[in-house]
C-alpha positions in Angstrom: 14.3 -6.5 27.8 14.5 -2.7 28.4 13.2 -0.6 25.5 13.5 3.0 26.7 15.6 5.0 29.2 13.9 8.2 30.4 16.7 10.8 31.2 14.7 13.9 32.0 11.1 14.9 32.8 9.7 18.4 32.4 6.1 18.1 33.6 4.8 15.1 31.7 7.2 15.7 28.8 9.9 13.0 28.6 13.4 13.1 27.1 15.3 9.9 26.7 16.7 7.1 24.6 14.8 4.4 22.7 17.0 1.3 22.7 17.1 -0.6 19.3 19.3 -3.1 17.5 20.4 -0.2 15.2 21.3 2.4 17.7 19.9 4.4 20.7 17.4 6.9 19.4 16.9 10.3 21.1 13.3 10.8 22.1 10.9 12.4 21.6 11.4 11.2 18.0 9.6 11.9 14.8 9.8 9.1 12.2 9.5 10.1 8.5 7.4 7.6 6.6 9.2 5.4 4.2 6.4 3.0 3.1 8.6 1.0 0.7 11.7 1.2 2.9 12.7 4.7 1.6 11.4 8.1 2.3 9.8 9.4 -0.9 12.1 11.7 -3.0 15.0 11.2 -0.7 18.1 9.1 -0.3 19.4 7.6 2.9 22.5 9.9 2.7 20.4 13.1 3.0 18.3 11.5 5.8 21.4 10.6 7.8 23.0 14.0 7.3 20.0 15.9 8.6 19.7 13.7 11.7 17.0 11.2 10.9 17.7 8.1 13.1 14.5 6.1 12.6 12.0 5.7 9.8 8.7 3.9 9.4 8.1 1.3 6.7 4.9 -0.6 6.0 4.8 -4.4 6.3 1.7 -4.7 4.2 3.2 -2.9 1.2 6.6 -4.7 1.6 4.8 -8.0 1.8 3.1 -7.3 -1.5 6.1 -5.9 -3.2 9.0 -7.0 -3.3 7.9 -9.7 -0.7 9.1 -10.3 2.8 10.7 -13.6 1.9 12.8 -11.9 -0.7 13.9 -9.3 1.8 14.8 -12.0 4.3 16.9 -13.9 1.7 18.7 -10.7 0.9 19.7 -10.1 4.5 16.8 -8.1 5.9 15.5 -4.6 5.3 18.7 -2.9 6.5 21.0 -4.8 4.2 18.5 -4.8 1.4 17.8 -1.1 1.5 21.1 0.2 2.8 19.5 2.0 5.8 21.8 2.0 8.8 19.4 3.5 11.3 16.4 2.0 13.2 13.2 1.0 11.5 9.6 0.4 12.6 7.1 -1.4 10.5 3.4 -0.9 10.7 1.6 -4.2 10.5 -1.1 -3.3 8.0 -3.8 -2.3 10.5 -4.2 1.1 8.9 -4.7 -0.6 5.5 -7.7 -2.4 7.0 -9.1 1.0 7.6 -7.9 2.9 4.5 -8.5 0.1 1.9 -11.9 -0.7 3.1 -13.4 -1.7 -0.2 -10.6 -4.2 -0.8 -10.8 -6.2 2.4 -13.0 -8.4 4.6 -12.4 -8.7 8.3 -12.8 -12.1 9.9 -12.0 -13.6 13.3 -8.9 -15.3 11.9 -7.6 -12.3 10.0 -8.2 -10.0 7.1 -8.9 -11.1 3.5 -7.2 -8.5 1.2 -7.4 -7.8 -2.5 -4.1 -6.3 -3.6 -4.3 -2.7 -4.8 -1.5 -3.6 -7.1 -2.7 -6.5 -9.2 -6.0 -7.6 -7.6 -4.6 -10.8 -6.1 -6.1 -12.0 -2.9 -4.3 -12.5 0.4 -5.3 -13.6 3.8 -3.4 -11.9 6.6 -3.5 -13.3 10.1 -1.9 -11.9 13.2 0.6 -14.7 13.1 1.4 -14.1 9.5 2.0 -10.4 10.0 4.4 -11.1 12.9 6.3 -13.5 10.6 6.3 -10.9 7.8 7.8 -8.3 10.1 10.4 -10.8 11.4 11.4 -11.6 7.8 11.7 -7.9 7.1 13.9 -7.5 10.1 12.5 -4.2 11.5 13.7 -3.1 14.9 10.1 -2.6 16.1 7.1 -4.5 14.9 3.4 -3.6 15.5 0.6 -6.0 16.3 -2.1 -6.4 13.7 -5.1 -4.4 14.8 -8.4 -2.9 13.5 -8.6 0.9 13.2 -12.3 1.9 13.1 -13.6 4.9 11.1 -15.0 8.1 12.6 -17.8 8.0 13.5 -18.4 4.3 14.4 -21.2 2.9 16.6 -20.5 1.9 20.1 -21.4 -1.7 19.4 -19.1 -2.0 16.4 -16.2 -0.3 18.2 -16.7 -2.6 21.2 -16.5 -5.7 19.0 -13.5 -4.2 17.2 -11.6 -3.7 20.6 -12.3 -7.3 21.5 -11.0 -8.5 18.1 -7.9 -6.3 18.4 -7.2 -7.7 21.9 -7.5 -11.3 20.6 -5.2 -10.5 17.7 -2.7 -8.8 20.0 -2.6 -12.0 22.2 -2.0 -14.1 19.1 0.8 -11.7 17.9 2.4 -11.9 21.3 2.4 -15.7 21.2 3.7 -15.8 17.6 6.7 -13.7 18.2 10.0 -15.6 17.9 12.7 -12.9 17.3 14.2 -11.8 20.7 16.0 -8.8 19.1 12.8 -7.4 17.6 10.5 -5.3 19.9 6.7 -5.8 19.6 4.3 -3.0 20.4 0.6 -3.3 21.2 -1.9 -0.8 19.8 -4.6 0.7 22.0 -7.9 1.2 20.1 -11.4 2.1 21.2 -12.5 4.7 18.8 -13.9 7.8 20.6 -15.5 6.1 23.6 -13.6 6.6 26.8 -14.6 3.3 28.4 -13.5 1.3 25.3 -10.2 3.1 25.3 -9.7 2.2 28.9 -10.8 -1.4 28.2 -8.3 -1.7 25.3 -5.4 -0.2 27.3 -6.1 -2.5 30.4 -6.3 -5.6 28.2 -3.0 -4.9 26.4 -1.1 -3.8 29.5 -1.7 -7.3 30.9 0.3 -8.7 27.9 3.4 -6.8 28.8 4.4 -5.6 25.3 7.7 -3.8 24.7 5.9 -0.6 24.0 2.4 0.8 23.5 0.9 2.8 20.7 -2.3 4.9 20.7 -3.9 4.1 17.4 -7.1 5.0 15.6 -6.7 8.7 15.8 -6.5 11.4 13.1 -9.2 9.6 11.1 -11.4 12.6 10.5 -12.4 13.5 14.1 -12.2 17.0 15.6 -8.8 17.6 17.3 -10.5 18.0 20.7 -11.8 14.4 20.4 -8.3 13.1 19.6 -6.7 14.7 22.6 -9.5 13.6 24.9 -8.8 10.0 23.9 -5.0 10.4 24.6 -5.8 12.0 28.0 -8.0 9.0 28.9 -5.2 6.4 28.6 -1.9 8.2 28.9 -1.6 7.9 32.7 -2.2 4.1 32.5 0.8 3.5 30.2 3.9 2.3 32.0 6.5 5.0 32.6 9.3 2.5 31.6 7.9 1.7 28.2 7.8 3.8 25.0 4.6 5.6 24.1 3.8 6.0 20.4 1.1 8.2 18.9 0.5 6.8 15.4 -0.1 8.9 12.3 -0.1 12.3 13.9 2.3 14.9 12.7 1.5 18.6 12.4 4.0 20.6 14.5 1.4 21.8 16.9 0.2 18.2 17.4 3.8 17.1 18.2 4.0 19.7 20.9 0.6 18.6 22.3 1.6 15.0 22.3 5.0 15.6 23.9 3.3 17.7 26.6 1.3 14.6 27.5 4.3 12.3 27.6 4.4 10.8 24.1 7.8 9.6 23.0 7.3 8.6 19.3 5.4 10.0 16.3 5.1 9.3 12.6 3.2 11.0 9.8 3.3 11.5 6.0 2.6 15.2 6.4 6.1 16.7 6.0 6.9 14.6 2.9 3.4 14.7 1.2 3.0 18.4 1.7 6.5 19.0 0.4 5.6 17.3 -2.9 2.5 19.5 -3.2 4.3 22.7 -2.5 3.6 23.4 1.2 6.7 24.1 3.2 7.1 24.4 7.0 8.8 27.5 8.4 9.1 28.9 11.9 6.6 31.5 10.8 4.0 29.0 9.7 3.3 26.9 6.5 4.2 28.5 3.2 2.2 27.6 0.1 4.9 27.9 -2.6 2.3 28.0 -5.4 1.3 31.4 -4.3 2.0 33.9 -7.0 3.6 36.4 -4.6 6.7 34.1 -4.6 7.3 34.4 -8.3 10.1 37.0 -7.9 11.0 36.4 -4.3 14.8 36.0 -4.1 14.8 35.0 -0.4 15.3 31.4 0.7 12.3 29.5 2.1 13.4 30.3 5.7 16.3 32.7 6.3 17.0 31.0 9.6 17.2 27.5 8.1 20.6 25.8 7.3 19.2 23.0 5.1 20.7 22.5 1.6 17.6 23.8 -0.1 17.6 27.1 1.9 21.3 27.6 1.6 21.2 27.2 -2.2 17.9 28.2 -3.8 15.4 31.1 -3.8 11.7 30.9 -3.3 11.3 32.1 -6.9 13.3 29.2 -8.3 11.7 26.6 -6.1 8.2 27.9 -7.2 9.3 27.7 -10.8 10.3 24.0 -10.4 7.0 23.3 -8.6 4.7 24.8 -11.2 6.8 23.3 -14.1 6.3 19.9 -12.5 10.0 19.2 -12.3 10.8 16.1 -10.3 13.7 17.9 -8.6 11.0 20.0 -6.8 10.0 16.9 -4.8 13.6 16.4 -3.7 14.4 19.9 -2.7 11.1 20.6 -1.0 11.3 17.3 0.9 14.8 18.1 2.1 13.6 21.3 3.7 10.5 19.9 5.3 12.3 16.8 6.8 15.1 19.1 8.0 12.6 21.4 9.6 11.0 18.5 11.5 14.4 17.1 12.7 15.4 20.6 13.9 12.0 21.0 15.6 12.3 17.7 17.4 15.9 18.5 18.4 14.7 21.8 20.0 11.9 20.1 21.8 14.4 17.6 23.3 16.7 20.4 24.3 13.9 22.3 25.9 12.9 19.3 28.0 16.5 18.8 29.1 16.8 22.4 30.2 13.4 22.4 31.9 12.0 25.0 29.5 9.6 22.9 27.4 6.5 25.0 28.2 8.3 28.2 27.4 9.5 26.8 24.1 6.1 25.5 23.3 4.4 28.8 23.9 7.0 30.8 22.0 6.8 28.4 19.0 3.1 28.5 18.8 2.9 32.3 19.0 5.4 32.7 16.2 4.1 29.8 14.1 0.4 30.6 14.4 0.9 34.3 14.1 3.6 34.3 11.5 3.8 35.5 7.9 2.2 32.5 6.4 -0.4 31.4 9.0 -3.4 32.2 6.8 -2.2 30.4 3.7 -3.9 27.3 2.6 -2.0 24.0 2.5 -2.1 21.9 -0.6 -2.3 18.2 0.2 -3.1 15.5 -2.3 -1.5 12.3 -3.6 0.1 9.5 -1.6 
């Protein structure tokens, strides 16, 4: 079953349509992260109004709470949550990485200790496919192991083999025809292991392919080296997904290489901590110079926050720890990302992506706020 239609190429950059059960999604697409089936501090209404067509939820977290069986009984994640757009679920592979002290990796699967109540769970590839089918996501991900940086060659090699065996089991366990299943290329930061992982997964003919195990503390140059190693191997008629990468400059660099899909917590997490994206760089709203600044965050932005509130007021809400600060700041950052991706798609369609990319970087990196520190903490 076809998963993507490529409508226009500009160099390696691709503009097209991702085909899902809940609509055709314009690509390249950025998916805001909605771990629990909702983007933090937002409602679906705002997301829809600003052009969000696809979000990412986490199967591991939804399995623990409220439970995938409950979601299935209540009609699946779309009916349960009221989200009308497309949804992708991560399988829990990143939690194998991020919750290291709470898990034990075995051949059959992963033994987890819940971060919520300490209960123990054994998650196999087959179980995580079933969990995602119960949830009813449009796109499900294979269970994989994401290795830390740095990791030894020997460990990474064994991890690639395990991820391949798990991918095969996921492929065989899949029963829902309407749900797409993506394989995840691993291999750490070893070129031959990245190639090995890609070649093994390509032989299984997944609906799409993700490049995982990046943005785990490595230098940016290492990350792009690993993308460059495998990108030309990936089928041109399948979606290409770069997992967990989301600074604006990273999105441009990924699109330039032919990536179709991105997700990241960056715009929402930074919003809650007072870092706002503008076309002139990232603004740290905690900076005292905004105390009496009557201008909007970005005078060129048409989001509700910028149309309605001043920097001074938004800074007041932030330093006073008002919950409305989360809401208003997140509206702006998500709106910025949606507008950014829209302009990327338009530039590919018009054959001017490289010009757009260079002009954006010059303004963004040399703008008013380029030297301000971002504030990033929390979940």
